[in-house]
mmCIF file of the N, C-alpha and C atoms, coordinates in Angstrom:
data_MODEL
# 
_entry.id   MODEL 
# 
loop_
_atom_site.group_PDB 
_atom_site.id 
_atom_site.type_symbol 
_atom_site.label_atom_id 
_atom_site.label_alt_id 
_atom_site.label_comp_id 
_atom_site.label_asym_id 
_atom_site.label_entity_id 
_atom_site.label_seq_id 
_atom_site.pdbx_PDB_ins_code 
_atom_site.Cartn_x 
_atom_site.Cartn_y 
_atom_site.Cartn_z 
_atom_site.occupancy 
_atom_site.B_iso_or_equiv 
_atom_site.pdbx_formal_charge 
_atom_site.auth_seq_id 
_atom_site.auth_comp_id 
_atom_site.auth_asym_id 
_atom_site.auth_atom_id 
_atom_site.pdbx_PDB_model_num 
ATOM 1   N N  . MET A 1 1  ? 100.561 102.999 99.963  1.00 0.00 ? 1  MET A N  1 
ATOM 2   C CA . MET A 1 1  ? 100.667 101.589 100.291 1.00 0.00 ? 1  MET A CA 1 
ATOM 3   C C  . MET A 1 1  ? 100.885 100.764 99.037  1.00 0.00 ? 1  MET A C  1 
ATOM 4   N N  . GLY A 1 2  ? 100.180 101.055 97.972  1.00 0.00 ? 2  GLY A N  1 
ATOM 5   C CA . GLY A 1 2  ? 100.401 100.359 96.725  1.00 0.00 ? 2  GLY A CA 1 
ATOM 6   C C  . GLY A 1 2  ? 99.825  98.955  96.683  1.00 0.00 ? 2  GLY A C  1 
ATOM 7   N N  . ASN A 1 3  ? 100.242 98.215  95.657  1.00 0.00 ? 3  ASN A N  1 
ATOM 8   C CA . ASN A 1 3  ? 99.765  96.847  95.474  1.00 0.00 ? 3  ASN A CA 1 
ATOM 9   C C  . ASN A 1 3  ? 100.416 95.912  96.470  1.00 0.00 ? 3  ASN A C  1 
ATOM 10  N N  . ARG A 1 4  ? 99.676  94.907  96.844  1.00 0.00 ? 4  ARG A N  1 
ATOM 11  C CA . ARG A 1 4  ? 100.171 93.945  97.817  1.00 0.00 ? 4  ARG A CA 1 
ATOM 12  C C  . ARG A 1 4  ? 99.638  92.563  97.453  1.00 0.00 ? 4  ARG A C  1 
ATOM 13  N N  . HIS A 1 5  ? 100.506 91.573  97.538  1.00 0.00 ? 5  HIS A N  1 
ATOM 14  C CA . HIS A 1 5  ? 100.072 90.190  97.329  1.00 0.00 ? 5  HIS A CA 1 
ATOM 15  C C  . HIS A 1 5  ? 99.471  89.686  98.632  1.00 0.00 ? 5  HIS A C  1 
ATOM 16  N N  . LEU A 1 6  ? 98.426  88.902  98.523  1.00 0.00 ? 6  LEU A N  1 
ATOM 17  C CA . LEU A 1 6  ? 97.618  88.564  99.689  1.00 0.00 ? 6  LEU A CA 1 
ATOM 18  C C  . LEU A 1 6  ? 97.542  87.065  99.925  1.00 0.00 ? 6  LEU A C  1 
ATOM 19  N N  . PRO A 1 7  ? 97.468  86.674  101.201 1.00 0.00 ? 7  PRO A N  1 
ATOM 20  C CA . PRO A 1 7  ? 97.275  85.254  101.509 1.00 0.00 ? 7  PRO A CA 1 
ATOM 21  C C  . PRO A 1 7  ? 95.887  84.786  101.072 1.00 0.00 ? 7  PRO A C  1 
ATOM 22  N N  . ARG A 1 8  ? 95.799  83.565  100.595 1.00 0.00 ? 8  ARG A N  1 
ATOM 23  C CA . ARG A 1 8  ? 94.542  83.014  100.080 1.00 0.00 ? 8  ARG A CA 1 
ATOM 24  C C  . ARG A 1 8  ? 93.459  82.850  101.140 1.00 0.00 ? 8  ARG A C  1 
ATOM 25  N N  . HIS A 1 9  ? 93.826  82.723  102.418 1.00 0.00 ? 9  HIS A N  1 
ATOM 26  C CA . HIS A 1 9  ? 92.785  82.587  103.445 1.00 0.00 ? 9  HIS A CA 1 
ATOM 27  C C  . HIS A 1 9  ? 92.080  83.913  103.724 1.00 0.00 ? 9  HIS A C  1 
ATOM 28  N N  . ILE A 1 10 ? 92.651  85.011  103.239 1.00 0.00 ? 10 ILE A N  1 
ATOM 29  C CA . ILE A 1 10 ? 92.026  86.327  103.404 1.00 0.00 ? 10 ILE A CA 1 
ATOM 30  C C  . ILE A 1 10 ? 91.326  86.756  102.115 1.00 0.00 ? 10 ILE A C  1 
ATOM 31  N N  . VAL A 1 11 ? 92.026  86.627  101.012 1.00 0.00 ? 11 VAL A N  1 
ATOM 32  C CA . VAL A 1 11 ? 91.498  87.057  99.719  1.00 0.00 ? 11 VAL A CA 1 
ATOM 33  C C  . VAL A 1 11 ? 91.717  85.941  98.708  1.00 0.00 ? 11 VAL A C  1 
ATOM 34  N N  . TRP A 1 12 ? 90.633  85.437  98.170  1.00 0.00 ? 12 TRP A N  1 
ATOM 35  C CA . TRP A 1 12 ? 90.746  84.320  97.224  1.00 0.00 ? 12 TRP A CA 1 
ATOM 36  C C  . TRP A 1 12 ? 90.254  84.693  95.832  1.00 0.00 ? 12 TRP A C  1 
ATOM 37  N N  . SER A 1 13 ? 89.758  85.909  95.666  1.00 0.00 ? 13 SER A N  1 
ATOM 38  C CA . SER A 1 13 ? 89.184  86.305  94.379  1.00 0.00 ? 13 SER A CA 1 
ATOM 39  C C  . SER A 1 13 ? 90.144  87.099  93.495  1.00 0.00 ? 13 SER A C  1 
ATOM 40  N N  . THR A 1 14 ? 91.315  87.441  94.018  1.00 0.00 ? 14 THR A N  1 
ATOM 41  C CA . THR A 1 14 ? 92.299  88.198  93.249  1.00 0.00 ? 14 THR A CA 1 
ATOM 42  C C  . THR A 1 14 ? 93.690  87.897  93.791  1.00 0.00 ? 14 THR A C  1 
ATOM 43  N N  . ASP A 1 15 ? 94.704  88.218  92.999  1.00 0.00 ? 15 ASP A N  1 
ATOM 44  C CA . ASP A 1 15 ? 96.080  87.970  93.430  1.00 0.00 ? 15 ASP A CA 1 
ATOM 45  C C  . ASP A 1 15 ? 96.692  89.148  94.165  1.00 0.00 ? 15 ASP A C  1 
ATOM 46  N N  . LYS A 1 16 ? 96.200  90.344  93.879  1.00 0.00 ? 16 LYS A N  1 
ATOM 47  C CA . LYS A 1 16 ? 96.740  91.518  94.561  1.00 0.00 ? 16 LYS A CA 1 
ATOM 48  C C  . LYS A 1 16 ? 95.667  92.585  94.682  1.00 0.00 ? 16 LYS A C  1 
ATOM 49  N N  . ILE A 1 17 ? 95.957  93.526  95.548  1.00 0.00 ? 17 ILE A N  1 
ATOM 50  C CA . ILE A 1 17 ? 94.999  94.590  95.844  1.00 0.00 ? 17 ILE A CA 1 
ATOM 51  C C  . ILE A 1 17 ? 95.775  95.896  95.978  1.00 0.00 ? 17 ILE A C  1 
ATOM 52  N N  . ASP A 1 18 ? 95.148  96.995  95.605  1.00 0.00 ? 18 ASP A N  1 
ATOM 53  C CA . ASP A 1 18 ? 95.767  98.312  95.715  1.00 0.00 ? 18 ASP A CA 1 
ATOM 54  C C  . ASP A 1 18 ? 95.273  98.970  97.002  1.00 0.00 ? 18 ASP A C  1 
ATOM 55  N N  . LEU A 1 19 ? 96.104  98.930  98.026  1.00 0.00 ? 19 LEU A N  1 
ATOM 56  C CA . LEU A 1 19 ? 95.705  99.462  99.332  1.00 0.00 ? 19 LEU A CA 1 
ATOM 57  C C  . LEU A 1 19 ? 95.702  100.985 99.382  1.00 0.00 ? 19 LEU A C  1 
ATOM 58  N N  . SER A 1 20 ? 96.155  101.638 98.311  1.00 0.00 ? 20 SER A N  1 
ATOM 59  C CA . SER A 1 20 ? 96.053  103.100 98.271  1.00 0.00 ? 20 SER A CA 1 
ATOM 60  C C  . SER A 1 20 ? 94.657  103.540 97.808  1.00 0.00 ? 20 SER A C  1 
ATOM 61  N N  . ASP A 1 21 ? 93.872  102.616 97.277  1.00 0.00 ? 21 ASP A N  1 
ATOM 62  C CA . ASP A 1 21 ? 92.490  102.891 96.883  1.00 0.00 ? 21 ASP A CA 1 
ATOM 63  C C  . ASP A 1 21 ? 91.598  102.709 98.113  1.00 0.00 ? 21 ASP A C  1 
ATOM 64  N N  . PRO A 1 22 ? 90.892  103.761 98.562  1.00 0.00 ? 22 PRO A N  1 
ATOM 65  C CA . PRO A 1 22 ? 90.098  103.667 99.795  1.00 0.00 ? 22 PRO A CA 1 
ATOM 66  C C  . PRO A 1 22 ? 89.073  102.526 99.800  1.00 0.00 ? 22 PRO A C  1 
ATOM 67  N N  . PHE A 1 23 ? 88.396  102.285 98.674  1.00 0.00 ? 23 PHE A N  1 
ATOM 68  C CA . PHE A 1 23 ? 87.411  101.209 98.619  1.00 0.00 ? 23 PHE A CA 1 
ATOM 69  C C  . PHE A 1 23 ? 88.080  99.851  98.825  1.00 0.00 ? 23 PHE A C  1 
ATOM 70  N N  . GLN A 1 24 ? 89.184  99.612  98.115  1.00 0.00 ? 24 GLN A N  1 
ATOM 71  C CA . GLN A 1 24 ? 89.890  98.339  98.242  1.00 0.00 ? 24 GLN A CA 1 
ATOM 72  C C  . GLN A 1 24 ? 90.482  98.181  99.640  1.00 0.00 ? 24 GLN A C  1 
ATOM 73  N N  . ARG A 1 25 ? 90.938  99.273  100.210 1.00 0.00 ? 25 ARG A N  1 
ATOM 74  C CA . ARG A 1 25 ? 91.524  99.225  101.552 1.00 0.00 ? 25 ARG A CA 1 
ATOM 75  C C  . ARG A 1 25 ? 90.470  98.815  102.595 1.00 0.00 ? 25 ARG A C  1 
ATOM 76  N N  . LYS A 1 26 ? 89.290  99.426  102.527 1.00 0.00 ? 26 LYS A N  1 
ATOM 77  C CA . LYS A 1 26 ? 88.212  99.054  103.455 1.00 0.00 ? 26 LYS A CA 1 
ATOM 78  C C  . LYS A 1 26 ? 87.827  97.590  103.266 1.00 0.00 ? 26 LYS A C  1 
ATOM 79  N N  . TRP A 1 27 ? 87.728  97.168  102.017 1.00 0.00 ? 27 TRP A N  1 
ATOM 80  C CA . TRP A 1 27 ? 87.376  95.779  101.725 1.00 0.00 ? 27 TRP A CA 1 
ATOM 81  C C  . TRP A 1 27 ? 88.430  94.834  102.297 1.00 0.00 ? 27 TRP A C  1 
ATOM 82  N N  . PHE A 1 28 ? 89.700  95.185  102.145 1.00 0.00 ? 28 PHE A N  1 
ATOM 83  C CA . PHE A 1 28 ? 90.787  94.357  102.669 1.00 0.00 ? 28 PHE A CA 1 
ATOM 84  C C  . PHE A 1 28 ? 90.718  94.274  104.196 1.00 0.00 ? 28 PHE A C  1 
ATOM 85  N N  . ILE A 1 29 ? 90.497  95.396  104.860 1.00 0.00 ? 29 ILE A N  1 
ATOM 86  C CA . ILE A 1 29 ? 90.397  95.397  106.325 1.00 0.00 ? 29 ILE A CA 1 
ATOM 87  C C  . ILE A 1 29 ? 89.237  94.511  106.770 1.00 0.00 ? 29 ILE A C  1 
ATOM 88  N N  . LYS A 1 30 ? 88.108  94.611  106.078 1.00 0.00 ? 30 LYS A N  1 
ATOM 89  C CA . LYS A 1 30 ? 86.968  93.747  106.404 1.00 0.00 ? 30 LYS A CA 1 
ATOM 90  C C  . LYS A 1 30 ? 87.345  92.280  106.242 1.00 0.00 ? 30 LYS A C  1 
ATOM 91  N N  . GLN A 1 31 ? 88.031  91.947  105.165 1.00 0.00 ? 31 GLN A N  1 
ATOM 92  C CA . GLN A 1 31 ? 88.455  90.568  104.925 1.00 0.00 ? 31 GLN A CA 1 
ATOM 93  C C  . GLN A 1 31 ? 89.374  90.075  106.043 1.00 0.00 ? 31 GLN A C  1 
ATOM 94  N N  . VAL A 1 32 ? 90.318  90.917  106.463 1.00 0.00 ? 32 VAL A N  1 
ATOM 95  C CA . VAL A 1 32 ? 91.248  90.521  107.528 1.00 0.00 ? 32 VAL A CA 1 
ATOM 96  C C  . VAL A 1 32 ? 90.487  90.309  108.831 1.00 0.00 ? 32 VAL A C  1 
ATOM 97  N N  . LEU A 1 33 ? 89.598  91.226  109.182 1.00 0.00 ? 33 LEU A N  1 
ATOM 98  C CA . LEU A 1 33 ? 88.849  91.087  110.430 1.00 0.00 ? 33 LEU A CA 1 
ATOM 99  C C  . LEU A 1 33 ? 87.908  89.886  110.400 1.00 0.00 ? 33 LEU A C  1 
ATOM 100 N N  . THR A 1 34 ? 87.433  89.535  109.232 1.00 0.00 ? 34 THR A N  1 
ATOM 101 C CA . THR A 1 34 ? 86.488  88.431  109.099 1.00 0.00 ? 34 THR A CA 1 
ATOM 102 C C  . THR A 1 34 ? 87.174  87.080  108.925 1.00 0.00 ? 34 THR A C  1 
ATOM 103 N N  . HIS A 1 35 ? 88.249  87.033  108.155 1.00 0.00 ? 35 HIS A N  1 
ATOM 104 C CA . HIS A 1 35 ? 88.877  85.759  107.790 1.00 0.00 ? 35 HIS A CA 1 
ATOM 105 C C  . HIS A 1 35 ? 90.332  85.636  108.223 1.00 0.00 ? 35 HIS A C  1 
ATOM 106 N N  . GLY A 1 36 ? 90.899  86.713  108.754 1.00 0.00 ? 36 GLY A N  1 
ATOM 107 C CA . GLY A 1 36 ? 92.320  86.709  109.078 1.00 0.00 ? 36 GLY A CA 1 
ATOM 108 C C  . GLY A 1 36 ? 92.667  85.944  110.338 1.00 0.00 ? 36 GLY A C  1 
ATOM 109 N N  . ARG A 1 37 ? 93.925  85.614  110.428 1.00 0.00 ? 37 ARG A N  1 
ATOM 110 C CA . ARG A 1 37 ? 94.493  84.978  111.616 1.00 0.00 ? 37 ARG A CA 1 
ATOM 111 C C  . ARG A 1 37 ? 95.081  86.072  112.498 1.00 0.00 ? 37 ARG A C  1 
ATOM 112 N N  . SER A 1 38 ? 95.482  85.706  113.692 1.00 0.00 ? 38 SER A N  1 
ATOM 113 C CA . SER A 1 38 ? 96.024  86.712  114.615 1.00 0.00 ? 38 SER A CA 1 
ATOM 114 C C  . SER A 1 38 ? 97.218  87.437  114.005 1.00 0.00 ? 38 SER A C  1 
ATOM 115 N N  . GLU A 1 39 ? 98.070  86.719  113.276 1.00 0.00 ? 39 GLU A N  1 
ATOM 116 C CA . GLU A 1 39 ? 99.236  87.373  112.668 1.00 0.00 ? 39 GLU A CA 1 
ATOM 117 C C  . GLU A 1 39 ? 98.820  88.361  111.575 1.00 0.00 ? 39 GLU A C  1 
ATOM 118 N N  . ASP A 1 40 ? 97.681  88.140  110.938 1.00 0.00 ? 40 ASP A N  1 
ATOM 119 C CA . ASP A 1 40 ? 97.179  89.087  109.938 1.00 0.00 ? 40 ASP A CA 1 
ATOM 120 C C  . ASP A 1 40 ? 96.621  90.334  110.620 1.00 0.00 ? 40 ASP A C  1 
ATOM 121 N N  . ILE A 1 41 ? 95.866  90.128  111.686 1.00 0.00 ? 41 ILE A N  1 
ATOM 122 C CA . ILE A 1 41 ? 95.257  91.243  112.411 1.00 0.00 ? 41 ILE A CA 1 
ATOM 123 C C  . ILE A 1 41 ? 96.329  92.122  113.042 1.00 0.00 ? 41 ILE A C  1 
ATOM 124 N N  . LYS A 1 42 ? 97.424  91.524  113.509 1.00 0.00 ? 42 LYS A N  1 
ATOM 125 C CA . LYS A 1 42 ? 98.520  92.302  114.102 1.00 0.00 ? 42 LYS A CA 1 
ATOM 126 C C  . LYS A 1 42 ? 99.113  93.302  113.121 1.00 0.00 ? 42 LYS A C  1 
ATOM 127 N N  . LYS A 1 43 ? 98.995  93.038  111.839 1.00 0.00 ? 43 LYS A N  1 
ATOM 128 C CA . LYS A 1 43 ? 99.572  93.921  110.818 1.00 0.00 ? 43 LYS A CA 1 
ATOM 129 C C  . LYS A 1 43 ? 98.683  95.124  110.507 1.00 0.00 ? 43 LYS A C  1 
ATOM 130 N N  . LEU A 1 44 ? 97.441  95.098  110.977 1.00 0.00 ? 44 LEU A N  1 
ATOM 131 C CA . LEU A 1 44 ? 96.529  96.214  110.723 1.00 0.00 ? 44 LEU A CA 1 
ATOM 132 C C  . LEU A 1 44 ? 96.845  97.395  111.629 1.00 0.00 ? 44 LEU A C  1 
ATOM 133 N N  . ASP A 1 45 ? 96.539  98.581  111.150 1.00 0.00 ? 45 ASP A N  1 
ATOM 134 C CA . ASP A 1 45 ? 96.608  99.796  111.954 1.00 0.00 ? 45 ASP A CA 1 
ATOM 135 C C  . ASP A 1 45 ? 95.286  99.874  112.727 1.00 0.00 ? 45 ASP A C  1 
ATOM 136 N N  . LEU A 1 46 ? 95.328  99.578  114.017 1.00 0.00 ? 46 LEU A N  1 
ATOM 137 C CA . LEU A 1 46 ? 94.087  99.506  114.795 1.00 0.00 ? 46 LEU A CA 1 
ATOM 138 C C  . LEU A 1 46 ? 93.412  100.864 114.945 1.00 0.00 ? 46 LEU A C  1 
ATOM 139 N N  . ASP A 1 47 ? 94.169  101.950 114.875 1.00 0.00 ? 47 ASP A N  1 
ATOM 140 C CA . ASP A 1 47 ? 93.544  103.276 114.878 1.00 0.00 ? 47 ASP A CA 1 
ATOM 141 C C  . ASP A 1 47 ? 92.684  103.445 113.621 1.00 0.00 ? 47 ASP A C  1 
ATOM 142 N N  . GLU A 1 48 ? 93.198  102.965 112.500 1.00 0.00 ? 48 GLU A N  1 
ATOM 143 C CA . GLU A 1 48 ? 92.432  103.024 111.256 1.00 0.00 ? 48 GLU A CA 1 
ATOM 144 C C  . GLU A 1 48 ? 91.207  102.113 111.336 1.00 0.00 ? 48 GLU A C  1 
ATOM 145 N N  . VAL A 1 49 ? 91.370  100.928 111.894 1.00 0.00 ? 49 VAL A N  1 
ATOM 146 C CA . VAL A 1 49 ? 90.242  100.007 112.059 1.00 0.00 ? 49 VAL A CA 1 
ATOM 147 C C  . VAL A 1 49 ? 89.154  100.671 112.890 1.00 0.00 ? 49 VAL A C  1 
ATOM 148 N N  . GLU A 1 50 ? 89.547  101.310 113.976 1.00 0.00 ? 50 GLU A N  1 
ATOM 149 C CA . GLU A 1 50 ? 88.558  101.964 114.837 1.00 0.00 ? 50 GLU A CA 1 
ATOM 150 C C  . GLU A 1 50 ? 87.812  103.067 114.088 1.00 0.00 ? 50 GLU A C  1 
ATOM 151 N N  . LYS A 1 51 ? 88.529  103.866 113.306 1.00 0.00 ? 51 LYS A N  1 
ATOM 152 C CA . LYS A 1 51 ? 87.893  104.949 112.555 1.00 0.00 ? 51 LYS A CA 1 
ATOM 153 C C  . LYS A 1 51 ? 86.915  104.420 111.505 1.00 0.00 ? 51 LYS A C  1 
ATOM 154 N N  . LEU A 1 52 ? 87.240  103.277 110.916 1.00 0.00 ? 52 LEU A N  1 
ATOM 155 C CA . LEU A 1 52 ? 86.430  102.728 109.830 1.00 0.00 ? 52 LEU A CA 1 
ATOM 156 C C  . LEU A 1 52 ? 85.384  101.719 110.282 1.00 0.00 ? 52 LEU A C  1 
ATOM 157 N N  . LEU A 1 53 ? 85.404  101.341 111.537 1.00 0.00 ? 53 LEU A N  1 
ATOM 158 C CA . LEU A 1 53 ? 84.603  100.222 112.026 1.00 0.00 ? 53 LEU A CA 1 
ATOM 159 C C  . LEU A 1 53 ? 83.134  100.292 111.597 1.00 0.00 ? 53 LEU A C  1 
ATOM 160 N N  . ASP A 1 54 ? 82.520  101.452 111.720 1.00 0.00 ? 54 ASP A N  1 
ATOM 161 C CA . ASP A 1 54 ? 81.099  101.583 111.381 1.00 0.00 ? 54 ASP A CA 1 
ATOM 162 C C  . ASP A 1 54 ? 80.834  101.522 109.876 1.00 0.00 ? 54 ASP A C  1 
ATOM 163 N N  . GLU A 1 55 ? 81.879  101.663 109.064 1.00 0.00 ? 55 GLU A N  1 
ATOM 164 C CA . GLU A 1 55 ? 81.730  101.652 107.605 1.00 0.00 ? 55 GLU A CA 1 
ATOM 165 C C  . GLU A 1 55 ? 82.035  100.296 106.975 1.00 0.00 ? 55 GLU A C  1 
ATOM 166 N N  . LEU A 1 56 ? 82.516  99.338  107.754 1.00 0.00 ? 56 LEU A N  1 
ATOM 167 C CA . LEU A 1 56 ? 83.027  98.090  107.186 1.00 0.00 ? 56 LEU A CA 1 
ATOM 168 C C  . LEU A 1 56 ? 81.963  97.036  106.914 1.00 0.00 ? 56 LEU A C  1 
ATOM 169 N N  . ASN A 1 57 ? 80.754  97.238  107.414 1.00 0.00 ? 57 ASN A N  1 
ATOM 170 C CA . ASN A 1 57 ? 79.672  96.275  107.199 1.00 0.00 ? 57 ASN A CA 1 
ATOM 171 C C  . ASN A 1 57 ? 80.098  94.860  107.605 1.00 0.00 ? 57 ASN A C  1 
ATOM 172 N N  . LEU A 1 58 ? 80.634  94.765  108.811 1.00 0.00 ? 58 LEU A N  1 
ATOM 173 C CA . LEU A 1 58 ? 81.085  93.480  109.348 1.00 0.00 ? 58 LEU A CA 1 
ATOM 174 C C  . LEU A 1 58 ? 79.903  92.641  109.815 1.00 0.00 ? 58 LEU A C  1 
ATOM 175 N N  . PRO A 1 59 ? 80.076  91.323  109.872 1.00 0.00 ? 59 PRO A N  1 
ATOM 176 C CA . PRO A 1 59 ? 79.058  90.500  110.532 1.00 0.00 ? 59 PRO A CA 1 
ATOM 177 C C  . PRO A 1 59 ? 78.860  91.002  111.968 1.00 0.00 ? 59 PRO A C  1 
ATOM 178 N N  . GLU A 1 60 ? 77.645  90.935  112.460 1.00 0.00 ? 60 GLU A N  1 
ATOM 179 C CA . GLU A 1 60 ? 77.295  91.537  113.752 1.00 0.00 ? 60 GLU A CA 1 
ATOM 180 C C  . GLU A 1 60 ? 78.194  91.073  114.897 1.00 0.00 ? 60 GLU A C  1 
ATOM 181 N N  . ASP A 1 61 ? 78.492  89.784  114.979 1.00 0.00 ? 61 ASP A N  1 
ATOM 182 C CA . ASP A 1 61 ? 79.316  89.293  116.091 1.00 0.00 ? 61 ASP A CA 1 
ATOM 183 C C  . ASP A 1 61 ? 80.732  89.843  116.031 1.00 0.00 ? 61 ASP A C  1 
ATOM 184 N N  . ILE A 1 62 ? 81.288  89.976  114.845 1.00 0.00 ? 62 ILE A N  1 
ATOM 185 C CA . ILE A 1 62 ? 82.645  90.522  114.706 1.00 0.00 ? 62 ILE A CA 1 
ATOM 186 C C  . ILE A 1 62 ? 82.635  92.017  114.998 1.00 0.00 ? 62 ILE A C  1 
ATOM 187 N N  . TYR A 1 63 ? 81.607  92.710  114.527 1.00 0.00 ? 63 TYR A N  1 
ATOM 188 C CA . TYR A 1 63 ? 81.475  94.139  114.815 1.00 0.00 ? 63 TYR A CA 1 
ATOM 189 C C  . TYR A 1 63 ? 81.403  94.380  116.323 1.00 0.00 ? 63 TYR A C  1 
ATOM 190 N N  . ARG A 1 64 ? 80.559  93.618  117.019 1.00 0.00 ? 64 ARG A N  1 
ATOM 191 C CA . ARG A 1 64 ? 80.411  93.795  118.474 1.00 0.00 ? 64 ARG A CA 1 
ATOM 192 C C  . ARG A 1 64 ? 81.716  93.502  119.206 1.00 0.00 ? 64 ARG A C  1 
ATOM 193 N N  . LEU A 1 65 ? 82.445  92.490  118.761 1.00 0.00 ? 65 LEU A N  1 
ATOM 194 C CA . LEU A 1 65 ? 83.728  92.165  119.388 1.00 0.00 ? 65 LEU A CA 1 
ATOM 195 C C  . LEU A 1 65 ? 84.691  93.346  119.300 1.00 0.00 ? 65 LEU A C  1 
ATOM 196 N N  . TRP A 1 66 ? 84.833  93.918  118.107 1.00 0.00 ? 66 TRP A N  1 
ATOM 197 C CA . TRP A 1 66 ? 85.759  95.038  117.932 1.00 0.00 ? 66 TRP A CA 1 
ATOM 198 C C  . TRP A 1 66 ? 85.261  96.301  118.615 1.00 0.00 ? 66 TRP A C  1 
ATOM 199 N N  . LYS A 1 67 ? 83.967  96.533  118.599 1.00 0.00 ? 67 LYS A N  1 
ATOM 200 C CA . LYS A 1 67 ? 83.404  97.697  119.296 1.00 0.00 ? 67 LYS A CA 1 
ATOM 201 C C  . LYS A 1 67 ? 83.712  97.598  120.794 1.00 0.00 ? 67 LYS A C  1 
ATOM 202 N N  . ALA A 1 68 ? 83.514  96.425  121.374 1.00 0.00 ? 68 ALA A N  1 
ATOM 203 C CA . ALA A 1 68 ? 83.815  96.206  122.795 1.00 0.00 ? 68 ALA A CA 1 
ATOM 204 C C  . ALA A 1 68 ? 85.306  96.348  123.060 1.00 0.00 ? 68 ALA A C  1 
ATOM 205 N N  . TYR A 1 69 ? 86.132  95.833  122.170 1.00 0.00 ? 69 TYR A N  1 
ATOM 206 C CA . TYR A 1 69 ? 87.586  95.950  122.333 1.00 0.00 ? 69 TYR A CA 1 
ATOM 207 C C  . TYR A 1 69 ? 87.997  97.417  122.432 1.00 0.00 ? 69 TYR A C  1 
ATOM 208 N N  . PHE A 1 70 ? 87.515  98.239  121.518 1.00 0.00 ? 70 PHE A N  1 
ATOM 209 C CA . PHE A 1 70 ? 87.898  99.650  121.525 1.00 0.00 ? 70 PHE A CA 1 
ATOM 210 C C  . PHE A 1 70 ? 87.326  100.383 122.735 1.00 0.00 ? 70 PHE A C  1 
ATOM 211 N N  . GLU A 1 71 ? 86.141  100.028 123.181 1.00 0.00 ? 71 GLU A N  1 
ATOM 212 C CA . GLU A 1 71 ? 85.576  100.647 124.384 1.00 0.00 ? 71 GLU A CA 1 
ATOM 213 C C  . GLU A 1 71 ? 86.418  100.320 125.607 1.00 0.00 ? 71 GLU A C  1 
ATOM 214 N N  . VAL A 1 72 ? 86.814  99.070  125.758 1.00 0.00 ? 72 VAL A N  1 
ATOM 215 C CA . VAL A 1 72 ? 87.663  98.662  126.888 1.00 0.00 ? 72 VAL A CA 1 
ATOM 216 C C  . VAL A 1 72 ? 89.019  99.347  126.798 1.00 0.00 ? 72 VAL A C  1 
ATOM 217 N N  . LYS A 1 73 ? 89.567  99.412  125.605 1.00 0.00 ? 73 LYS A N  1 
ATOM 218 C CA . LYS A 1 73 ? 90.871  100.062 125.397 1.00 0.00 ? 73 LYS A CA 1 
ATOM 219 C C  . LYS A 1 73 ? 90.820  101.524 125.838 1.00 0.00 ? 73 LYS A C  1 
ATOM 220 N N  . HIS A 1 74 ? 89.770  102.231 125.457 1.00 0.00 ? 74 HIS A N  1 
ATOM 221 C CA . HIS A 1 74 ? 89.648  103.646 125.836 1.00 0.00 ? 74 HIS A CA 1 
ATOM 222 C C  . HIS A 1 74 ? 89.385  103.805 127.328 1.00 0.00 ? 74 HIS A C  1 
ATOM 223 N N  . HIS A 1 75 ? 88.585  102.926 127.887 1.00 0.00 ? 75 HIS A N  1 
ATOM 224 C CA . HIS A 1 75 ? 88.299  102.982 129.323 1.00 0.00 ? 75 HIS A CA 1 
ATOM 225 C C  . HIS A 1 75 ? 89.572  102.740 130.138 1.00 0.00 ? 75 HIS A C  1 
ATOM 226 N N  . ALA A 1 76 ? 90.383  101.796 129.705 1.00 0.00 ? 76 ALA A N  1 
ATOM 227 C CA . ALA A 1 76 ? 91.622  101.465 130.426 1.00 0.00 ? 76 ALA A CA 1 
ATOM 228 C C  . ALA A 1 76 ? 92.657  102.578 130.313 1.00 0.00 ? 76 ALA A C  1 
ATOM 229 N N  . SER A 1 77 ? 92.649  103.299 129.192 1.00 0.00 ? 77 SER A N  1 
ATOM 230 C CA . SER A 1 77 ? 93.656  104.346 129.003 1.00 0.00 ? 77 SER A CA 1 
ATOM 231 C C  . SER A 1 77 ? 93.174  105.711 129.474 1.00 0.00 ? 77 SER A C  1 
ATOM 232 N N  . GLY A 1 78 ? 91.896  105.834 129.782 1.00 0.00 ? 78 GLY A N  1 
ATOM 233 C CA . GLY A 1 78 ? 91.349  107.144 130.101 1.00 0.00 ? 78 GLY A CA 1 
ATOM 234 C C  . GLY A 1 78 ? 91.003  107.279 131.508 1.00 0.00 ? 78 GLY A C  1 
# 
C-alpha cells in the first residue's frame, strides 16, 4: 500500500502514513471508523475491518455498531 496523504478530518498529527506497516494501518482504520465520513469508510476493505475489529480499541458505541453490522451481514448472507 505504501505512503498515503490523508485528509485532515481523519488524521491531523501527520501528513502521510505508511499503510504497509501493520501498526500504522490499524491506527488508520481506527481513525477512519472514528472520524471518517461515509466516503472515507467506503474506501476501507470491510473484510479487513471485520478481521481487525477486536484489535482496534474503538470507542464502545462505534465498536457495537460495527459488530452489529457484521452480524446482520452474515445472517443475511447465510
